C-alpha angles and dihedrals in degrees: 000000000000090000091060091049089056090050093051092049093043088056088051090054090044090055091051090048091051089051089053091047091053090046090050092048090052089051090053101042103031104024095151092054092046092049095047102039107027117014097039095049092043095051101034104021092117093051112060093188094055092041092053091048092048097050097038100055119134134208131331092021092053091055090048091051091049092051092049091047091051092049092048089048092054091050090048091050092050093047093047093048090052091048092047093052093048090048092047101048120012095028091053090048089057096244108165094214089061092058091045092049095049092045095048092046094052093043093049091049093049095047096047094043091050091047092050093048092046095049093042092058098251109149141172119022092353091060094053100031094106093055091082090060091042090055091045089057094039093058097064093036092052092044092054099041094102092044091058100034105042118118090241094056103090112141123201091255092051090049092047091049091049092051094046092048091055093052 
Protein backbone atom coordinates (compact mmCIF):
# COMPACT_ATOMS: atom_id res chain seq x y z
CA UNK A 1 0.00 0.00 0.00
CA UNK A 2 2.71 2.49 0.89
CA UNK A 3 4.51 1.72 -2.37
CA UNK A 4 1.47 2.87 -4.39
CA UNK A 5 1.29 6.09 -2.37
CA UNK A 6 4.90 6.83 -3.30
CA UNK A 7 4.10 6.17 -6.99
CA UNK A 8 1.12 8.54 -6.95
CA UNK A 9 3.14 11.28 -5.29
CA UNK A 10 6.15 10.66 -7.52
CA UNK A 11 3.88 11.21 -10.54
CA UNK A 12 2.72 14.46 -8.94
CA UNK A 13 6.34 15.62 -8.59
CA UNK A 14 7.08 14.43 -12.14
CA UNK A 15 4.20 16.55 -13.43
CA UNK A 16 5.51 19.61 -11.58
CA UNK A 17 9.00 18.94 -12.93
CA UNK A 18 7.66 18.66 -16.49
CA UNK A 19 5.87 21.98 -15.99
CA UNK A 20 9.17 23.55 -14.91
CA UNK A 21 10.98 22.02 -17.90
CA UNK A 22 8.40 23.51 -20.28
CA UNK A 23 8.61 26.85 -18.47
CA UNK A 24 12.42 26.77 -18.73
CA UNK A 25 12.26 25.89 -22.44
CA UNK A 26 9.97 28.87 -23.02
CA UNK A 27 12.45 31.10 -21.19
CA UNK A 28 15.23 29.83 -23.48
CA UNK A 29 13.43 29.83 -26.84
CA UNK A 30 10.94 32.71 -26.49
CA UNK A 31 12.46 34.98 -23.83
CA UNK A 32 10.93 38.17 -25.22
CA UNK A 33 7.44 36.70 -25.11
CA UNK A 34 7.98 35.35 -21.60
CA UNK A 35 9.32 38.70 -20.37
CA UNK A 36 6.54 40.78 -21.93
CA UNK A 37 3.51 38.61 -21.31
CA UNK A 38 4.23 36.51 -18.24
CA UNK A 39 7.20 37.56 -16.12
CA UNK A 40 6.68 41.32 -16.37
CA UNK A 41 3.01 41.22 -15.48
CA UNK A 42 3.60 38.69 -12.70
CA UNK A 43 6.40 40.65 -11.05
CA UNK A 44 5.24 44.20 -11.70
CA UNK A 45 1.50 43.84 -12.35
CA UNK A 46 0.61 45.91 -9.31
CA UNK A 47 2.98 48.76 -10.30
CA UNK A 48 2.08 50.25 -13.67
CA UNK A 49 5.21 52.41 -13.79
CA UNK A 50 7.60 49.48 -13.28
CA UNK A 51 5.60 47.26 -15.63
CA UNK A 52 5.71 49.85 -18.42
CA UNK A 53 9.45 50.30 -17.90
CA UNK A 54 10.02 46.52 -17.90
CA UNK A 55 8.12 45.78 -21.11
CA UNK A 56 9.21 48.87 -23.06
CA UNK A 57 12.98 48.54 -22.80
CA UNK A 58 15.10 49.01 -25.91
CA UNK A 59 18.46 47.65 -27.01
CA UNK A 60 20.88 46.78 -25.42
CA UNK A 61 18.78 46.25 -22.28
CA UNK A 62 16.34 43.99 -24.15
CA UNK A 63 19.18 41.75 -25.29
CA UNK A 64 20.53 41.64 -21.75
CA UNK A 65 17.08 40.65 -20.40
CA UNK A 66 16.79 37.94 -23.06
CA UNK A 67 20.22 36.56 -22.18
CA UNK A 68 19.39 36.49 -18.47
CA UNK A 69 16.04 34.86 -19.20
CA UNK A 70 17.74 32.21 -21.33
CA UNK A 71 20.33 31.49 -18.64
CA UNK A 72 17.66 31.25 -15.96
CA UNK A 73 15.70 28.94 -18.25
CA UNK A 74 18.67 26.60 -18.67
CA UNK A 75 19.18 26.42 -14.91
CA UNK A 76 15.46 25.76 -14.40
CA UNK A 77 15.54 22.97 -17.01
CA UNK A 78 18.56 21.32 -15.36
CA UNK A 79 17.03 21.54 -11.89
CA UNK A 80 13.70 20.16 -13.09
CA UNK A 81 15.32 17.25 -14.95
CA UNK A 82 17.24 16.31 -11.81
CA UNK A 83 14.07 16.53 -9.72
CA UNK A 84 12.12 14.46 -12.26
CA UNK A 85 14.72 11.71 -12.27
CA UNK A 86 14.86 11.57 -8.48
CA UNK A 87 11.04 11.46 -8.33
CA UNK A 88 10.86 8.76 -10.99
CA UNK A 89 13.43 6.29 -9.67
CA UNK A 90 14.81 6.67 -6.11
CA UNK A 91 11.68 8.37 -4.71
CA UNK A 92 9.50 5.53 -6.02
CA UNK A 93 11.91 3.01 -4.53
CA UNK A 94 11.41 4.62 -1.13
CA UNK A 95 15.00 5.80 -0.71
CA UNK A 96 15.10 8.33 2.10
CA UNK A 97 17.83 10.42 0.51
CA UNK A 98 15.51 11.07 -2.46
CA UNK A 99 12.85 12.62 -0.22
CA UNK A 100 15.52 14.63 1.63
CA UNK A 101 17.06 15.83 -1.63
CA UNK A 102 13.76 16.94 -3.14
CA UNK A 103 12.69 18.66 0.08
CA UNK A 104 15.96 20.52 0.59
CA UNK A 105 16.06 21.59 -3.05
CA UNK A 106 12.53 23.00 -2.98
CA UNK A 107 13.04 24.69 0.39
CA UNK A 108 16.32 26.30 -0.66
CA UNK A 109 14.76 27.58 -3.88
CA UNK A 110 11.72 29.00 -2.06
CA UNK A 111 13.71 30.72 0.69
CA UNK A 112 16.26 32.32 -1.64
CA UNK A 113 13.67 33.40 -4.20
CA UNK A 114 11.54 35.01 -1.50
CA UNK A 115 14.61 36.72 -0.01
CA UNK A 116 15.71 38.06 -3.41
CA UNK A 117 12.25 39.37 -4.27
CA UNK A 118 11.83 40.94 -0.84
CA UNK A 119 15.21 42.71 -0.90
CA UNK A 120 14.81 43.77 -4.53
CA UNK A 121 11.61 45.63 -3.77
CA UNK A 122 9.17 43.29 -5.51
CA UNK A 123 5.86 43.37 -3.67
CA UNK A 124 2.31 42.14 -3.98
CA UNK A 125 1.59 39.18 -6.22
CA UNK A 126 5.15 39.14 -7.53
CA UNK A 127 6.54 38.60 -4.04
CA UNK A 128 4.30 35.61 -3.36
CA UNK A 129 3.97 34.18 -6.89
CA UNK A 130 6.28 31.26 -6.18
CA UNK A 131 4.22 30.12 -3.19
CA UNK A 132 1.78 28.30 -5.47
CA UNK A 133 4.59 26.12 -6.77
CA UNK A 134 5.99 25.74 -3.27
CA UNK A 135 2.64 24.47 -2.02
CA UNK A 136 2.33 22.17 -5.04
CA UNK A 137 5.66 20.57 -4.07
CA UNK A 138 4.92 20.64 -0.33
CA UNK A 139 1.75 18.57 -0.70
CA UNK A 140 3.43 15.36 -1.95
CA UNK A 141 6.49 15.84 0.23
CA UNK A 142 4.37 16.31 3.35
CA UNK A 143 2.13 13.39 2.42
CA UNK A 144 5.09 11.03 2.06
CA UNK A 145 7.12 12.13 5.06
CA UNK A 146 6.09 9.15 7.20
CA UNK A 147 6.61 6.76 4.32
CA UNK A 148 10.24 7.84 4.01
CA UNK A 149 11.03 8.47 7.65
CA UNK A 150 9.41 5.60 9.50
CA UNK A 151 11.63 3.23 11.45
CA UNK A 152 10.48 0.34 9.26
CA UNK A 153 11.47 2.02 6.01
CA UNK A 154 15.06 0.90 5.55
CA UNK A 155 15.87 0.11 1.93
CA UNK A 156 18.76 -2.08 0.90
CA UNK A 157 20.78 0.96 -0.20
CA UNK A 158 20.17 2.73 3.12
CA UNK A 159 21.22 -0.39 5.00
CA UNK A 160 24.33 -0.82 2.84
CA UNK A 161 25.25 2.83 3.34
CA UNK A 162 24.75 2.49 7.11
CA UNK A 163 27.00 -0.59 7.22
CA UNK A 164 29.71 0.98 5.05
CA UNK A 165 29.73 4.19 7.12
CA UNK A 166 30.33 2.21 10.29
CA UNK A 167 33.28 0.34 8.81
